[in-house]
C-alpha positions as CSV (number, residue, x, y, z in Angstrom):
1,M,-7.6,13.9,-12.7
2,I,-8.5,17.1,-11.2
3,N,-12.3,17.7,-10.9
4,E,-12.4,21.7,-10.6
5,H,-16.3,21.6,-11.0
6,Q,-17.9,20.1,-7.7
7,P,-21.3,20.5,-6.2
8,A,-21.2,22.9,-2.9
9,G,-21.3,21.1,0.6
10,R,-20.2,17.5,-0.6
11,T,-17.1,16.1,1.2
12,R,-14.6,15.9,-1.5
13,V,-13.3,12.8,-2.0
14,L,-9.3,11.8,-4.3
15,F,-9.5,8.3,-5.0
16,A,-6.6,6.5,-6.1
17,D,-5.8,3.0,-7.7
18,S,-4.1,1.0,-10.8
19,V,-6.9,-0.8,-11.6
20,E,-8.9,0.7,-13.7
21,L,-12.3,-0.9,-13.3
22,F,-11.9,-0.7,-9.5
23,R,-11.4,3.2,-10.0
24,R,-14.6,3.3,-12.6
25,G,-15.9,1.5,-9.7
26,L,-15.1,3.6,-7.0
27,R,-16.4,6.9,-9.2
28,D,-19.9,5.7,-9.6
29,L,-19.6,5.0,-6.0
30,L,-18.8,8.0,-4.7
31,V,-21.3,10.2,-7.9
32,S,-24.5,8.4,-6.8
33,D,-23.3,9.3,-3.1
34,G,-25.1,13.0,-2.4
35,R,-23.0,13.0,0.5
36,F,-19.0,13.2,-1.7
37,A,-17.9,14.6,-4.4
38,V,-14.5,13.7,-7.0
39,A,-11.9,16.2,-6.1
40,A,-9.3,14.1,-7.6
41,E,-8.1,10.8,-9.0
42,A,-4.9,9.1,-9.5
43,A,-4.4,6.0,-11.0
44,R,-0.5,5.5,-9.9
45,L,-0.3,5.2,-6.1
46,E,3.0,7.6,-6.4
47,D,0.4,10.2,-8.0
48,V,-1.2,10.6,-5.2
49,A,0.7,13.2,-3.5
50,V,0.9,15.2,-6.5
51,A,-2.7,14.4,-7.2
52,Y,-3.8,15.5,-3.5
53,K,-1.5,18.6,-3.2
54,R,-2.8,20.2,-6.1
55,A,-7.0,19.2,-5.4
56,R,-6.5,19.5,-1.5
57,P,-9.2,16.7,-1.1
58,D,-11.2,16.2,2.8
59,V,-10.0,12.9,2.6
60,A,-7.9,10.6,0.1
61,L,-9.5,6.9,-0.2
62,V,-6.2,5.4,-1.9
63,A,-6.7,1.7,-2.7
64,A,-3.2,-0.8,-2.3
65,T,-2.6,-4.5,-3.1
66,S,1.0,-4.3,-1.5
67,E,2.8,-3.1,1.6
68,G,5.0,-1.1,-0.9
69,E,2.3,0.5,-2.6
70,A,0.9,1.2,0.9
71,M,3.5,3.3,2.0
72,T,4.5,4.8,-0.5
73,A,1.5,6.7,-1.1
74,L,1.2,7.4,3.1
75,F,4.7,9.1,3.3
76,G,3.7,10.8,-0.1
77,L,0.6,12.3,1.7
78,A,2.4,13.3,4.9
79,Q,4.9,15.4,3.0
80,V,2.2,17.1,1.1
81,D,0.1,17.2,4.2
82,R,1.1,15.7,8.2
83,R,-3.0,16.3,8.8
84,A,-4.4,14.4,5.9
85,R,-7.3,12.3,6.3
86,V,-6.8,8.8,4.3
87,L,-8.7,5.5,4.3
88,L,-6.7,2.7,2.9
89,L,-8.4,-0.5,1.5
90,I,-6.3,-3.5,1.0
91,S,-6.5,-6.6,-1.0
92,D,-4.5,-8.9,2.2
93,E,-4.0,-8.1,5.0
94,T,-1.8,-10.9,6.0
95,R,0.9,-9.4,3.9
96,V,0.1,-5.9,4.9
97,P,1.2,-4.6,8.7
98,L,-1.4,-3.2,10.2
99,L,-0.3,-1.3,12.9
100,R,2.6,0.0,10.9
101,I,0.0,1.4,8.3
102,I,-1.5,3.3,10.9
103,R,1.5,4.9,11.8
104,A,2.1,6.1,8.4
105,G,-1.1,8.2,8.9
106,A,-4.1,6.2,7.9
107,Q,-7.2,6.5,9.5
108,G,-9.1,4.1,8.1
109,I,-8.2,0.1,6.9
110,L,-11.0,-1.3,4.6
111,R,-10.2,-4.9,3.0
112,R,-10.5,-4.0,-0.2
113,D,-14.1,-5.8,-1.2
114,A,-15.7,-3.9,1.6
115,S,-19.4,-3.5,0.7
116,P,-20.1,-0.2,-1.2
117,A,-21.9,0.8,2.3
118,T,-18.7,0.0,4.1
119,I,-17.0,1.9,2.1
120,L,-19.5,5.3,1.8
121,T,-19.4,4.9,6.0
122,A,-16.0,5.2,6.6
123,L,-14.9,7.4,4.2
124,D,-17.8,9.6,5.8
125,D,-16.1,8.6,9.8
126,V,-12.6,9.3,8.9
127,A,-13.4,12.7,6.7
128,K,-15.2,14.0,9.9
129,G,-12.5,13.5,12.0
130,G,-13.1,9.9,12.7
131,A,-11.6,6.7,12.2
132,A,-12.4,2.9,10.6
133,L,-11.0,-0.5,10.9
134,D,-13.2,-3.3,8.9
135,Q,-14.1,-5.6,11.9
136,R,-12.7,-8.9,9.6
137,L,-9.2,-6.9,10.5
138,A,-9.9,-6.3,14.2
139,A,-8.9,-9.1,15.5
140,T,-5.6,-9.7,13.0
141,L,-4.3,-6.1,14.8
142,F,-5.4,-7.5,17.7
143,R,-3.1,-10.1,17.6
144,A,-0.7,-8.2,16.0
145,L,-0.6,-5.7,18.9
146,A,-0.9,-8.2,22.3
147,G,0.6,-11.5,20.7
148,S,-1.2,-12.9,23.2
149,I,-4.6,-14.6,22.5
150,A,-5.5,-17.5,20.3
151,P,-7.1,-17.3,17.3
152,E,-10.3,-19.1,18.6
153,S,-10.2,-16.6,21.9
154,T,-13.0,-14.7,22.7
155,S,-11.7,-12.3,25.0
156,A,-8.3,-10.3,24.9
157,A,-5.9,-9.2,27.4
158,I,-6.4,-5.9,28.1
159,L,-3.5,-3.6,29.4
160,P,-3.1,-3.9,33.7
161,S,-3.1,0.1,33.7
162,V,-6.0,0.2,31.8
163,V,-8.2,-2.1,33.5
164,S,-7.6,0.1,36.8
165,L,-10.2,3.0,34.8
166,L,-12.8,1.6,33.6
167,S,-15.7,-0.9,34.8
168,K,-15.8,-4.8,34.6
169,R,-19.1,-4.0,32.0
170,E,-16.4,-1.7,30.6
171,R,-13.8,-3.7,30.4
172,E,-16.3,-6.2,28.4
173,V,-17.0,-3.8,25.9
174,L,-13.4,-2.7,25.2
175,E,-12.2,-6.4,24.7
176,A,-15.0,-7.2,22.5
177,L,-13.8,-3.6,20.4
178,A,-10.7,-5.2,20.5
179,L,-11.7,-8.4,18.5
180,G,-13.7,-6.6,16.1
181,R,-17.9,-6.7,17.7
182,R,-20.0,-3.8,16.5
183,N,-22.1,-1.9,18.5
184,K,-25.2,-3.8,17.8
185,Q,-23.1,-7.9,18.3
186,I,-21.8,-6.5,21.5
187,G,-24.8,-5.8,22.7
188,T,-26.8,-9.0,21.7
189,D,-23.7,-10.9,23.5
190,L,-23.8,-8.7,26.6
191,G,-27.5,-8.6,27.5
192,V,-28.0,-4.9,26.7
193,S,-29.0,-2.1,24.2
194,V,-27.4,-0.8,21.5
195,G,-27.8,3.0,23.6
196,T,-26.4,1.1,26.5
197,V,-23.3,-0.1,24.1
198,K,-22.5,3.6,23.2
199,T,-23.0,5.3,26.8
200,H,-20.1,2.8,27.8
201,L,-18.1,3.6,24.8
202,R,-18.4,7.4,26.0
203,H,-17.4,6.7,29.0
204,I,-15.1,4.4,27.9
205,F,-13.8,7.3,25.2
206,R,-13.8,9.7,28.0
207,K,-11.9,7.8,30.9
208,L,-8.8,6.7,28.0
209,D,-9.0,10.4,26.6
210,V,-9.6,9.2,23.2
211,E,-11.9,10.1,20.8
212,D,-12.8,6.8,19.0
213,R,-13.2,3.3,18.8
214,T,-9.8,2.5,17.0
215,A,-7.5,4.8,19.1
216,A,-9.6,3.2,22.6
217,V,-8.1,-0.6,20.8
218,L,-4.8,1.3,20.6
219,V,-4.5,3.0,24.0
220,A,-5.6,-0.2,25.4
221,L,-2.9,-2.6,23.9
222,D,0.2,0.3,24.5
223,A,2.3,-2.3,25.8
224,G,1.9,-4.3,22.7
225,M,2.3,-1.9,20.3
226,R,6.1,-1.0,21.6
227,R,6.8,-4.5,21.6
228,V,6.5,-4.6,18.0
229,A,7.7,-1.5,16.7
C-alpha cells in the first residue's frame, strides 16, 4: 500500500512485515512520531522491492523471520536501488548470519523485540546515513568475525594493523564497541565522561576512515571477515 498524502519534511518510511498485528504496530509507532511518515507498507517480503520502487522512501524497515526472508528483501531492494537504506528486524540472531546480511545491504540490524524508542532512533540514524546494531547482537557479530574469544570474555582481539593506529585508550573504546557497549557504559567502565568517549570515537573514526560505530568494528576485524566470507 502506498501513502500519497504525507506531511512535508518527515523521513519517509517503507515498512514490511508478514504479520499483520506487528505491521499495525509499526504503522502506529511511525505515525505517532513527528519525524516519520509512512510512505508504503508491504505484507510480503517478496513485495518489498516493488513497493520501494513505487514509493521511493528514505529508508526501509523490514522485519524478517528467517535468513531466506531477509535475503529476499535485501537482494530485491539492491536491484531497485543499490543505495537503499535498510533497517532489518530479525527474530532470532542465531539463525541469521549477521555478516552476510550486512554485506547484502543492511545498514542496521535490530532484534524484533527491540523497544519502540530503539527502533525509532535506529531508523533516524540509518536514514541519515549512519548505521545501527542492537547491542545484544554486537557480541554475536564480533565472535562470528573474530572467532577467537569466549562468550564470557570482556576484551576483544583487534586486528594488529588497526592497533598500530590507535592509542591505548582508543583501543579500549574500540574493544568495548565490538562487545556492544554504549557510550555511557563505556564511560563508566573506563572512568571517563560520555563527552570524552565521544571524542575518542571521533578520533577512531578519523584514523580508520569510517563514519560510524559498526563500520569501525568491521574494519577492526577485517581479517576475521575474510576468514568467514
